[in-house]
N, CA, C, O and CB atoms as a CASP TS submission, in Angstrom:
PFRMAT TS
TARGET T0000
AUTHOR 0000-0000-0000
METHOD Language model
MODEL 1
PARENT N/A
ATOM      1  N   MET     1     -12.351   2.621 -31.516  1.00  0.00           N
ATOM      2  CA  MET     1     -11.462   3.708 -31.114  1.00  0.00           C
ATOM      3  C   MET     1     -10.497   3.196 -30.045  1.00  0.00           C
ATOM      4  O   MET     1     -10.885   2.439 -29.155  1.00  0.00           O
ATOM      5  CB  MET     1     -12.277   4.932 -30.588  1.00  0.00           C
ATOM      6  N   ALA     2      -9.262   3.610 -30.142  1.00  0.00           N
ATOM      7  CA  ALA     2      -8.246   3.153 -29.191  1.00  0.00           C
ATOM      8  C   ALA     2      -8.453   3.812 -27.834  1.00  0.00           C
ATOM      9  O   ALA     2      -8.895   4.956 -27.728  1.00  0.00           O
ATOM     10  CB  ALA     2      -6.830   3.456 -29.720  1.00  0.00           C
ATOM     11  N   GLU     3      -8.114   3.042 -26.799  1.00  0.00           N
ATOM     12  CA  GLU     3      -8.233   3.587 -25.444  1.00  0.00           C
ATOM     13  C   GLU     3      -7.088   4.549 -25.170  1.00  0.00           C
ATOM     14  O   GLU     3      -5.963   4.345 -25.627  1.00  0.00           O
ATOM     15  CB  GLU     3      -8.247   2.453 -24.392  1.00  0.00           C
ATOM     16  N   LYS     4      -7.387   5.590 -24.424  1.00  0.00           N
ATOM     17  CA  LYS     4      -6.359   6.551 -24.051  1.00  0.00           C
ATOM     18  C   LYS     4      -5.538   5.964 -22.904  1.00  0.00           C
ATOM     19  O   LYS     4      -6.088   5.569 -21.876  1.00  0.00           O
ATOM     20  CB  LYS     4      -6.990   7.922 -23.647  1.00  0.00           C
ATOM     21  N   ARG     5      -4.249   5.912 -23.082  1.00  0.00           N
ATOM     22  CA  ARG     5      -3.357   5.346 -22.066  1.00  0.00           C
ATOM     23  C   ARG     5      -2.363   6.419 -21.615  1.00  0.00           C
ATOM     24  O   ARG     5      -2.001   7.320 -22.372  1.00  0.00           O
ATOM     25  CB  ARG     5      -2.603   4.090 -22.619  1.00  0.00           C
ATOM     26  N   SER     6      -1.935   6.290 -20.355  1.00  0.00           N
ATOM     27  CA  SER     6      -0.977   7.247 -19.803  1.00  0.00           C
ATOM     28  C   SER     6       0.446   6.754 -20.064  1.00  0.00           C
ATOM     29  O   SER     6       0.646   5.764 -20.768  1.00  0.00           O
ATOM     30  CB  SER     6      -1.214   7.453 -18.280  1.00  0.00           C
ATOM     31  N   LEU     7       1.409   7.433 -19.507  1.00  0.00           N
ATOM     32  CA  LEU     7       2.808   7.023 -19.663  1.00  0.00           C
ATOM     33  C   LEU     7       3.071   5.641 -19.078  1.00  0.00           C
ATOM     34  O   LEU     7       3.962   4.931 -19.542  1.00  0.00           O
ATOM     35  CB  LEU     7       3.726   8.038 -19.003  1.00  0.00           C
ATOM     36  N   SER     8       2.300   5.253 -18.059  1.00  0.00           N
ATOM     37  CA  SER     8       2.477   3.941 -17.442  1.00  0.00           C
ATOM     38  C   SER     8       1.898   2.827 -18.292  1.00  0.00           C
ATOM     39  O   SER     8       2.181   1.653 -18.052  1.00  0.00           O
ATOM     40  CB  SER     8       1.841   3.919 -16.075  1.00  0.00           C
ATOM     41  N   GLY     9       1.089   3.181 -19.283  1.00  0.00           N
ATOM     42  CA  GLY     9       0.453   2.184 -20.130  1.00  0.00           C
ATOM     43  C   GLY     9      -0.886   1.720 -19.607  1.00  0.00           C
ATOM     44  O   GLY     9      -1.488   0.808 -20.175  1.00  0.00           O
ATOM     45  N   LEU    10      -1.370   2.333 -18.526  1.00  0.00           N
ATOM     46  CA  LEU    10      -2.656   1.952 -17.935  1.00  0.00           C
ATOM     47  C   LEU    10      -3.752   2.891 -18.406  1.00  0.00           C
ATOM     48  O   LEU    10      -3.520   4.073 -18.660  1.00  0.00           O
ATOM     49  CB  LEU    10      -2.574   1.957 -16.397  1.00  0.00           C
ATOM     50  N   THR    11      -4.936   2.344 -18.515  1.00  0.00           N
ATOM     51  CA  THR    11      -6.088   3.208 -18.775  1.00  0.00           C
ATOM     52  C   THR    11      -6.495   3.862 -17.455  1.00  0.00           C
ATOM     53  O   THR    11      -5.980   3.512 -16.393  1.00  0.00           O
ATOM     54  CB  THR    11      -7.286   2.397 -19.401  1.00  0.00           C
ATOM     55  N   GLU    12      -7.411   4.800 -17.535  1.00  0.00           N
ATOM     56  CA  GLU    12      -7.864   5.491 -16.317  1.00  0.00           C
ATOM     57  C   GLU    12      -8.479   4.505 -15.326  1.00  0.00           C
ATOM     58  O   GLU    12      -8.216   4.582 -14.126  1.00  0.00           O
ATOM     59  CB  GLU    12      -8.888   6.591 -16.669  1.00  0.00           C
ATOM     60  N   GLU    13      -9.298   3.578 -15.828  1.00  0.00           N
ATOM     61  CA  GLU    13      -9.940   2.598 -14.945  1.00  0.00           C
ATOM     62  C   GLU    13      -8.909   1.670 -14.309  1.00  0.00           C
ATOM     63  O   GLU    13      -9.009   1.345 -13.126  1.00  0.00           O
ATOM     64  CB  GLU    13     -10.976   1.774 -15.724  1.00  0.00           C
ATOM     65  N   GLU    14      -7.916   1.243 -15.094  1.00  0.00           N
ATOM     66  CA  GLU    14      -6.869   0.372 -14.556  1.00  0.00           C
ATOM     67  C   GLU    14      -6.043   1.099 -13.504  1.00  0.00           C
ATOM     68  O   GLU    14      -5.663   0.513 -12.490  1.00  0.00           O
ATOM     69  CB  GLU    14      -5.959  -0.132 -15.682  1.00  0.00           C
ATOM     70  N   ALA    15      -5.769   2.373 -13.746  1.00  0.00           N
ATOM     71  CA  ALA    15      -4.990   3.153 -12.796  1.00  0.00           C
ATOM     72  C   ALA    15      -5.738   3.321 -11.474  1.00  0.00           C
ATOM     73  O   ALA    15      -5.135   3.229 -10.405  1.00  0.00           O
ATOM     74  CB  ALA    15      -4.651   4.519 -13.387  1.00  0.00           C
ATOM     75  N   VAL    16      -7.043   3.565 -11.541  1.00  0.00           N
ATOM     76  CA  VAL    16      -7.851   3.711 -10.328  1.00  0.00           C
ATOM     77  C   VAL    16      -7.886   2.390  -9.564  1.00  0.00           C
ATOM     78  O   VAL    16      -7.752   2.373  -8.340  1.00  0.00           O
ATOM     79  CB  VAL    16      -9.288   4.173 -10.677  1.00  0.00           C
ATOM     80  N   GLU    17      -8.066   1.286 -10.283  1.00  0.00           N
ATOM     81  CA  GLU    17      -8.098  -0.027  -9.654  1.00  0.00           C
ATOM     82  C   GLU    17      -6.766  -0.348  -8.980  1.00  0.00           C
ATOM     83  O   GLU    17      -6.737  -0.846  -7.854  1.00  0.00           O
ATOM     84  CB  GLU    17      -8.437  -1.102 -10.686  1.00  0.00           C
ATOM     85  N   PHE    18      -5.664  -0.059  -9.672  1.00  0.00           N
ATOM     86  CA  PHE    18      -4.343  -0.292  -9.101  1.00  0.00           C
ATOM     87  C   PHE    18      -4.136   0.567  -7.858  1.00  0.00           C
ATOM     88  O   PHE    18      -3.608   0.088  -6.855  1.00  0.00           O
ATOM     89  CB  PHE    18      -3.250   0.000 -10.139  1.00  0.00           C
ATOM     90  N   HIS    19      -4.543   1.818  -7.917  1.00  0.00           N
ATOM     91  CA  HIS    19      -4.352   2.721  -6.788  1.00  0.00           C
ATOM     92  C   HIS    19      -5.143   2.267  -5.574  1.00  0.00           C
ATOM     93  O   HIS    19      -4.646   2.326  -4.449  1.00  0.00           O
ATOM     94  CB  HIS    19      -4.754   4.135  -7.168  1.00  0.00           C
ATOM     95  N   ASP    20      -6.374   1.811  -5.794  1.00  0.00           N
ATOM     96  CA  ASP    20      -7.180   1.305  -4.683  1.00  0.00           C
ATOM     97  C   ASP    20      -6.516   0.094  -4.028  1.00  0.00           C
ATOM     98  O   ASP    20      -6.455   0.007  -2.801  1.00  0.00           O
ATOM     99  CB  ASP    20      -8.587   0.935  -5.171  1.00  0.00           C
ATOM    100  N   GLN    21      -6.022  -0.833  -4.835  1.00  0.00           N
ATOM    101  CA  GLN    21      -5.344  -2.013  -4.297  1.00  0.00           C
ATOM    102  C   GLN    21      -4.059  -1.622  -3.576  1.00  0.00           C
ATOM    103  O   GLN    21      -3.745  -2.180  -2.525  1.00  0.00           O
ATOM    104  CB  GLN    21      -5.035  -3.013  -5.418  1.00  0.00           C
ATOM    105  N   PHE    22      -3.321  -0.676  -4.127  1.00  0.00           N
ATOM    106  CA  PHE    22      -2.085  -0.213  -3.502  1.00  0.00           C
ATOM    107  C   PHE    22      -2.371   0.395  -2.137  1.00  0.00           C
ATOM    108  O   PHE    22      -1.656   0.112  -1.176  1.00  0.00           O
ATOM    109  CB  PHE    22      -1.375   0.808  -4.399  1.00  0.00           C
ATOM    110  N   LYS    23      -3.410   1.229  -2.036  1.00  0.00           N
ATOM    111  CA  LYS    23      -3.763   1.839  -0.753  1.00  0.00           C
ATOM    112  C   LYS    23      -4.107   0.780   0.281  1.00  0.00           C
ATOM    113  O   LYS    23      -3.711   0.888   1.441  1.00  0.00           O
ATOM    114  CB  LYS    23      -4.935   2.802  -0.923  1.00  0.00           C
ATOM    115  N   THR    24      -4.850  -0.250  -0.140  1.00  0.00           N
ATOM    116  CA  THR    24      -5.249  -1.310   0.783  1.00  0.00           C
ATOM    117  C   THR    24      -4.036  -2.076   1.301  1.00  0.00           C
ATOM    118  O   THR    24      -3.898  -2.274   2.508  1.00  0.00           O
ATOM    119  CB  THR    24      -6.224  -2.270   0.101  1.00  0.00           C
ATOM    120  N   THR    25      -3.165  -2.506   0.406  1.00  0.00           N
ATOM    121  CA  THR    25      -2.015  -3.308   0.829  1.00  0.00           C
ATOM    122  C   THR    25      -1.008  -2.465   1.607  1.00  0.00           C
ATOM    123  O   THR    25      -0.394  -2.958   2.553  1.00  0.00           O
ATOM    124  CB  THR    25      -1.335  -3.947  -0.386  1.00  0.00           C
ATOM    125  N   PHE    26      -0.832  -1.212   1.224  1.00  0.00           N
ATOM    126  CA  PHE    26       0.100  -0.351   1.946  1.00  0.00           C
ATOM    127  C   PHE    26      -0.400  -0.069   3.360  1.00  0.00           C
ATOM    128  O   PHE    26       0.387  -0.043   4.307  1.00  0.00           O
ATOM    129  CB  PHE    26       0.310   0.965   1.188  1.00  0.00           C
ATOM    130  N   SER    27      -1.702   0.141   3.502  1.00  0.00           N
ATOM    131  CA  SER    27      -2.267   0.360   4.833  1.00  0.00           C
ATOM    132  C   SER    27      -2.107  -0.878   5.706  1.00  0.00           C
ATOM    133  O   SER    27      -1.774  -0.768   6.886  1.00  0.00           O
ATOM    134  CB  SER    27      -3.746   0.741   4.731  1.00  0.00           C
ATOM    135  N   ALA    28      -2.341  -2.048   5.134  1.00  0.00           N
ATOM    136  CA  ALA    28      -2.157  -3.294   5.884  1.00  0.00           C
ATOM    137  C   ALA    28      -0.704  -3.444   6.318  1.00  0.00           C
ATOM    138  O   ALA    28      -0.435  -3.833   7.455  1.00  0.00           O
ATOM    139  CB  ALA    28      -2.588  -4.510   5.038  1.00  0.00           C
ATOM    140  N   PHE    29       0.224  -3.142   5.432  1.00  0.00           N
ATOM    141  CA  PHE    29       1.647  -3.213   5.771  1.00  0.00           C
ATOM    142  C   PHE    29       1.988  -2.266   6.918  1.00  0.00           C
ATOM    143  O   PHE    29       2.706  -2.645   7.843  1.00  0.00           O
ATOM    144  CB  PHE    29       2.506  -2.882   4.545  1.00  0.00           C
ATOM    145  N   LEU    30       1.480  -1.044   6.862  1.00  0.00           N
ATOM    146  CA  LEU    30       1.759  -0.077   7.923  1.00  0.00           C
ATOM    147  C   LEU    30       1.208  -0.533   9.268  1.00  0.00           C
ATOM    148  O   LEU    30       1.861  -0.375  10.300  1.00  0.00           O
ATOM    149  CB  LEU    30       1.176   1.280   7.563  1.00  0.00           C
ATOM    150  N   ILE    31       0.012  -1.095   9.253  1.00  0.00           N
ATOM    151  CA  ILE    31      -0.594  -1.574  10.498  1.00  0.00           C
ATOM    152  C   ILE    31       0.220  -2.724  11.079  1.00  0.00           C
ATOM    153  O   ILE    31       0.482  -2.754  12.281  1.00  0.00           O
ATOM    154  CB  ILE    31      -2.050  -2.018  10.258  1.00  0.00           C
ATOM    155  N   ILE    32       0.621  -3.673  10.231  1.00  0.00           N
ATOM    156  CA  ILE    32       1.425  -4.801  10.703  1.00  0.00           C
ATOM    157  C   ILE    32       2.765  -4.313  11.249  1.00  0.00           C
ATOM    158  O   ILE    32       3.221  -4.792  12.288  1.00  0.00           O
ATOM    159  CB  ILE    32       1.650  -5.819   9.566  1.00  0.00           C
ATOM    160  N   ALA    33       3.393  -3.372  10.565  1.00  0.00           N
ATOM    161  CA  ALA    33       4.676  -2.838  11.020  1.00  0.00           C
ATOM    162  C   ALA    33       4.520  -2.102  12.355  1.00  0.00           C
ATOM    163  O   ALA    33       5.370  -2.241  13.234  1.00  0.00           O
ATOM    164  CB  ALA    33       5.268  -1.893   9.958  1.00  0.00           C
ATOM    165  N   ALA    34       3.451  -1.326  12.515  1.00  0.00           N
ATOM    166  CA  ALA    34       3.227  -0.604  13.767  1.00  0.00           C
ATOM    167  C   ALA    34       2.990  -1.572  14.919  1.00  0.00           C
ATOM    168  O   ALA    34       3.518  -1.370  16.013  1.00  0.00           O
ATOM    169  CB  ALA    34       2.037   0.351  13.630  1.00  0.00           C
ATOM    170  N   VAL    35       2.207  -2.615  14.688  1.00  0.00           N
ATOM    171  CA  VAL    35       1.960  -3.615  15.723  1.00  0.00           C
ATOM    172  C   VAL    35       3.266  -4.318  16.095  1.00  0.00           C
ATOM    173  O   VAL    35       3.529  -4.546  17.276  1.00  0.00           O
ATOM    174  CB  VAL    35       0.906  -4.645  15.248  1.00  0.00           C
ATOM    175  N   ALA    36       4.077  -4.660  15.109  1.00  0.00           N
ATOM    176  CA  ALA    36       5.358  -5.305  15.385  1.00  0.00           C
ATOM    177  C   ALA    36       6.257  -4.395  16.214  1.00  0.00           C
ATOM    178  O   ALA    36       6.915  -4.863  17.142  1.00  0.00           O
ATOM    179  CB  ALA    36       6.057  -5.689  14.077  1.00  0.00           C
ATOM    180  N   HIS    37       6.295  -3.115  15.897  1.00  0.00           N
ATOM    181  CA  HIS    37       7.117  -2.185  16.662  1.00  0.00           C
ATOM    182  C   HIS    37       6.628  -2.071  18.101  1.00  0.00           C
ATOM    183  O   HIS    37       7.437  -2.045  19.028  1.00  0.00           O
ATOM    184  CB  HIS    37       7.120  -0.811  15.999  1.00  0.00           C
ATOM    185  N   VAL    38       5.331  -2.005  18.294  1.00  0.00           N
ATOM    186  CA  VAL    38       4.779  -1.917  19.655  1.00  0.00           C
ATOM    187  C   VAL    38       5.102  -3.186  20.432  1.00  0.00           C
ATOM    188  O   VAL    38       5.479  -3.107  21.602  1.00  0.00           O
ATOM    189  CB  VAL    38       3.244  -1.688  19.616  1.00  0.00           C
ATOM    190  N   LEU    39       4.965  -4.344  19.812  1.00  0.00           N
ATOM    191  CA  LEU    39       5.267  -5.600  20.504  1.00  0.00           C
ATOM    192  C   LEU    39       6.732  -5.698  20.902  1.00  0.00           C
ATOM    193  O   LEU    39       7.047  -6.161  21.998  1.00  0.00           O
ATOM    194  CB  LEU    39       4.898  -6.781  19.627  1.00  0.00           C
ATOM    195  N   VAL    40       7.624  -5.268  20.027  1.00  0.00           N
ATOM    196  CA  VAL    40       9.052  -5.275  20.376  1.00  0.00           C
ATOM    197  C   VAL    40       9.319  -4.282  21.497  1.00  0.00           C
ATOM    198  O   VAL    40      10.111  -4.565  22.396  1.00  0.00           O
ATOM    199  CB  VAL    40       9.927  -4.937  19.141  1.00  0.00           C
ATOM    200  N   TRP    41       8.671  -3.127  21.458  1.00  0.00           N
ATOM    201  CA  TRP    41       8.872  -2.126  22.501  1.00  0.00           C
ATOM    202  C   TRP    41       8.374  -2.641  23.854  1.00  0.00           C
ATOM    203  O   TRP    41       8.999  -2.382  24.882  1.00  0.00           O
ATOM    204  CB  TRP    41       8.154  -0.818  22.131  1.00  0.00           C
ATOM    205  N   VAL    42       7.251  -3.370  23.860  1.00  0.00           N
ATOM    206  CA  VAL    42       6.725  -3.941  25.094  1.00  0.00           C
ATOM    207  C   VAL    42       7.669  -5.028  25.605  1.00  0.00           C
ATOM    208  O   VAL    42       7.892  -5.150  26.810  1.00  0.00           O
ATOM    209  CB  VAL    42       5.304  -4.514  24.870  1.00  0.00           C
ATOM    210  N   TRP    43       8.221  -5.816  24.683  1.00  0.00           N
ATOM    211  CA  TRP    43       9.104  -6.915  25.051  1.00  0.00           C
ATOM    212  C   TRP    43      10.432  -6.393  25.616  1.00  0.00           C
ATOM    213  O   TRP    43      10.871  -6.834  26.678  1.00  0.00           O
ATOM    214  CB  TRP    43       9.361  -7.816  23.837  1.00  0.00           C
ATOM    215  N   LYS    44      11.062  -5.467  24.916  1.00  0.00           N
ATOM    216  CA  LYS    44      12.343  -4.899  25.357  1.00  0.00           C
ATOM    217  C   LYS    44      12.342  -3.402  25.042  1.00  0.00           C
ATOM    218  O   LYS    44      12.690  -3.003  23.931  1.00  0.00           O
ATOM    219  CB  LYS    44      13.560  -5.620  24.661  1.00  0.00           C
ATOM    220  N   PRO    45      11.958  -2.581  26.006  1.00  0.00           N
ATOM    221  CA  PRO    45      11.854  -1.127  25.746  1.00  0.00           C
ATOM    222  C   PRO    45      13.177  -0.469  25.338  1.00  0.00           C
ATOM    223  O   PRO    45      13.164   0.581  24.695  1.00  0.00           O
ATOM    224  CB  PRO    45      11.327  -0.431  26.981  1.00  0.00           C
ATOM    225  N   TRP    46      14.287  -1.054  25.690  1.00  0.00           N
ATOM    226  CA  TRP    46      15.573  -0.452  25.360  1.00  0.00           C
ATOM    227  C   TRP    46      16.000  -0.767  23.929  1.00  0.00           C
ATOM    228  O   TRP    46      16.926  -0.138  23.416  1.00  0.00           O
ATOM    229  CB  TRP    46      16.634  -0.930  26.331  1.00  0.00           C
ATOM    230  N   PHE    47      15.346  -1.725  23.277  1.00  0.00           N
ATOM    231  CA  PHE    47      15.761  -2.175  21.959  1.00  0.00           C
ATOM    232  C   PHE    47      15.641  -1.051  20.958  1.00  0.00           C
ATOM    233  O   PHE    47      15.948  -1.237  19.780  1.00  0.00           O
ATOM    234  CB  PHE    47      14.937  -3.373  21.511  1.00  0.00           C
TER
END
């Protein structure tokens, strides 16, 4: 029997796996960006 796929072409399991990875990498990006902003603010508050 063929697997049910969504409009993206992913199965339910693939979509869940992709979403979990996306959440992890996006959270890491946000943390790095926040730390960079704080460091720049500490270095030059007027920037």
